[in-house]
ZAKE-641688 format. One record per residue (C-alpha): x, y, z; residue in three letters. Coordinates in pm, whole numbers, padded with zeros to 5 digits, always signed. Layout:
<pts>
XYZALA...
</pts>
This chain:
<pts>
+00000+00000+00000MET+00146+00338-00094ASN+00135+00639+00136ARG-00159+00806-00037ARG-00368+00488-00011ASP-00259+00449+00352PHE-00388+00796+00432LEU-00723+00733+00267LYS-00797+00419+00467VAL-00999+00514+00770GLY-01307+00468+00978VAL-01598+00706+01031PRO-01541+00978+01288MET-01604+00845+01637ALA-01856+01110+01721THR-02072+01126+02029SER-02433+01243+02007PRO-02342+01567+02185TRP-02095+01812+02036TRP-02054+02151+02186LEU-02163+02504+02078PRO-01975+02807+01944GLN-01619+02886+02056LEU-01610+03199+02270SER-01303+03188+02496LYS-01028+03045+02273ALA-00830+03356+02195GLN-00507+03514+02319ALA-00285+03666+02050LEU-00493+03698+01733ALA-00837+03607+01603PRO-00889+03240+01528LEU-01040+03125+01199PRO-01419+03136+01201PRO-01604+02837+01338ALA-01783+02603+01104GLY-02156+02550+01108ALA-02108+02290+01382ASP-01909+02533+01598GLY-01571+02361+01563TRP-01264+02569+01480ILE-00979+02397+01301SER-00630+02480+01425LEU-00482+02349+01099LEU-00520+02547+00777ASN-00423+02254+00546ASP-00141+02460+00385ARG+00124+02556+00638ASP+00201+02588+01009LEU+00064+02938+01059THR-00042+02974+01421GLY+00206+02716+01548TRP+00571+02707+01654TYR+00805+02417+01732THR+01043+02341+02016MET+01315+02072+02018LEU+01511+01957+02320GLN+01856+02043+02181THR+01801+02249+01867SER+01549+02486+02024GLY+01265+02685+01875ARG+01138+02671+01516ASP+01406+02434+01389VAL+01189+02122+01349ALA+01022+02265+01038GLN+01355+02297+00854GLY+01447+01943+00955LYS+01110+01829+00810LYS+01023+01675+01144MET+00688+01852+01118VAL+00512+01976+00807LEU+00173+02002+00644ILE+00146+01727+00384GLU-00167+01622+00195GLN-00361+01873+00411GLU-00255+01699+00735MET+00001+01754+01008LEU+00282+01505+00949HIS+00510+01449+01249VAL+00843+01267+01214MET+00807+01203+00843GLY+01172+01297+00787ASN+01424+01041+00664GLU+01572+00808+00924ILE+01945+00852+00977GLY+01988+01186+00800VAL+01992+01378+01128GLU+01976+01261+01486LYS+01618+01262+01610ALA+01533+01461+01919GLU+01211+01505+02116PRO+01001+01819+02129GLY+00660+01955+02040TYR+00461+02178+01809ILE+00249+02428+02001ALA-00016+02690+01933THR+00074+03055+01967ASN-00258+03109+02141GLN-00383+03005+02480GLU-00719+02840+02545PHE-00956+02783+02835GLU-01290+02607+02883ASN-01268+02416+02557VAL-01345+02084+02400HIS-01037+01969+02207ILE-01060+01704+01935ARG-00778+01544+01737VAL-00777+01261+01488GLU-00454+01068+01441TYR-00306+00760+01275LYS+00035+00607+01329TRP+00292+00606+01051GLY+00556+00339+01000VAL+00883+00518+01081LYS+01050+00472+01419ARG+01365+00659+01513PHE+01660+00571+01737PRO+01680+00524+02028PRO+01318+00397+02016ARG+01329+00169+01714ASN+01168-00121+01898PHE+00960+00043+02170THR+00598+00155+02175LYS+00515+00434+01934ARG+00472+00741+02150ASP+00311+01082+02108ASN+00087+01305+02317GLY-00174+01578+02315LEU-00059+01853+02553LEU-00287+02121+02696TYR-00262+02383+02966GLY+00093+02450+02849LEU+00230+02742+03052VAL+00565+02895+03135GLY+00894+02878+02944PRO+00932+02657+02641ASP+01148+02355+02717LYS+01137+01979+02682VAL+00927+01897+02862TRP+00710+02203+02933PRO+00473+02261+03222ARG+00143+02110+03102CYS-00110+01829+03117VAL-00052+01545+02873GLU-00325+01325+02734CYS-00102+01034+02643GLN-00111+00899+02289ILE+00102+00586+02304GLU+00037+00231+02195GLU-00171+00070+02470GLY-00178+00381+02689ASP-00402+00632+02510VAL-00583+00849+02762GLY-00335+00832+03052ASP-00260+01157+03232TYR+00096+01276+03263PHE+00115+01585+03484LEU+00440+01746+03377VAL+00686+01980+03548ASP+00501+02037+03873GLY+00140+02016+03751ILE-00073+01812+03989ARG-00432+01694+04024GLY-00674+01435+04163VAL-00793+01143+03955GLN-01171+01105+03969ALA-01382+00797+03915GLY-01397+00669+03559HIS-01569+00343+03476GLY-01405+00156+03188ASN-01517+00391+02914GLY-01845+00502+03072ILE-01921+00874+03101PHE-01946+00984+03464GLY-02254+01141+03615GLN-02300+01503+03514GLY-02058+01500+03219LEU-02246+01623+02914GLY-02235+01846+02607PRO-02085+02148+02783ASN-01868+01977+03040GLY-02006+01902+03384TRP-02361+02020+03446THR-02341+01947+03819GLY-02067+01922+04080PRO-01885+01657+03878GLY-01546+01536+03995PRO-01412+01705+04304GLY-01431+01694+04682PRO-01761+01592+04838LYS-01940+01837+05069PRO-01819+01792+05425GLY-01533+01563+05322VAL-01174+01694+05329PRO-01046+01718+04973PRO-00774+01475+04868PRO-00426+01611+04818GLU-00342+01662+04448PRO-00046+01461+04323THR+00173+01475+04015SER+00195+01101+03948ASP+00085+00935+03624ARG-00287+00861+03624LYS-00374+00544+03432ILE-00672+00533+03198LYS-00953+00284+03238ASP-01014+00075+02928GLY-00827+00030+02603ASN-01020+00163+02305PHE-00762+00282+02050GLU-00693+00133+01706ASN-00326+00058+01639LEU-00360+00048+01261ASP-00640+00289+01184ASP-00762+00640+01261TRP-00844+00737+01619ASN-01032+01029+01769VAL-00902+01162+02101VAL-01088+01437+02285GLU-01032+01645+02595VAL-01311+01827+02773ILE-01130+02092+02978TRP-01357+02295+03205GLN-01200+02517+03466GLY-00954+02307+03666ASP-01092+01966+03563ARG-01080+01761+03247SER-01185+01433+03088ALA-01004+01222+02828HIS-01215+01049+02563ILE-01085+00783+02320VAL-01302+00689+02022ASN-01614+00803+02204GLY-01533+00636+02537ARG-01447+00838+02848CYS-01135+00670+02987VAL-00997+00915+03243ASN-01101+01216+03452VAL-00898+01452+03666CYS-01002+01739+03894SER-00819+02006+04096MET-00561+02058+03823LEU-00300+02293+03965GLN+00024+02459+03861GLN+00301+02601+04079PRO+00226+02966+04149ASP+00496+03166+03967PRO+00449+03452+04214GLN+00462+03244+04533ASN+00715+02958+04545PRO+00576+02653+04718GLY+00216+02753+04648LYS-00022+02631+04378PHE-00295+02794+04171ILE-00561+02636+03948PRO-00454+02544+03595LEU-00738+02674+03378THR-00566+02824+03074ARG-00275+02746+02842GLY-00153+02649+02498LYS-00226+02327+02308ILE+00059+02119+02166ALA+00141+01791+01992ILE+00451+01597+02090GLU+00739+01513+01860ILE+00874+01189+02000GLU+01062+00941+01777PHE+00760+00792+01595ALA+00587+00896+01273GLU+00227+01005+01317ILE-00035+01187+01109TRP-00303+01428+01237TYR-00581+01502+00992ARG-00785+01698+01245ARG-00693+01928+01536ILE-00981+02147+01645GLU-01147+02319+01940VAL-01494+02423+02044LYS-01592+02636+02340ALA-01784+02510+02637LEU-02094+02727+02660ALA
</pts>
């Protein structure tokens, strides 16, 4: 199968019966493209990387494009499509210039075939990052919705971010989680019960619903300081009390409610044919 045929093979979008209304709070530096009739705003323009920048661990900012580690190809974001062995691979990410808050994020990805040293024989690994704040570095302060073979939907709370994992029942949506996030109290401390202490450990998803050889839809519902990870229409992980170190008060924490969105660059070829956001009403 050639590359063009590979890209055309897919499955219908794993849509839920409840998508969200018009984007209203996803702006920081410049106006976003207009929303479609369904309210979704694409963060990819199908031509170039306008609105995005890259960061590599050693080479720094906006070098990955020249190395062809990220580019728009066939109207999709192509990550790690560069030739193996021409240059040493290094990890990093491609991030939005803008910050977002109270949004529904949706990406659609499919693994490629290239794997780069030193991870030639390990799991293919990538990640959807959100709430990215602070200086650019590898790895930045953010929440990661893991996109890795067998681990899609795990939380990685990076560089001091912390939170509390809430109940999530093997792909079943929790009580109160609906079209615009949580309609009721949702995840969080119960009245009269001391809240649990947030931690920065990895928080494992519940259920395995990704396709290794086909297209996948991964979503994040991020409302205030809580979020849910959804894989092919199944809610696999929920976290509340997301916090970041307070840059003004060392040793203190503040809610993480706003930040950039990014896609990892991490030693495995991957295609994204959709990266989009919609506001929570």
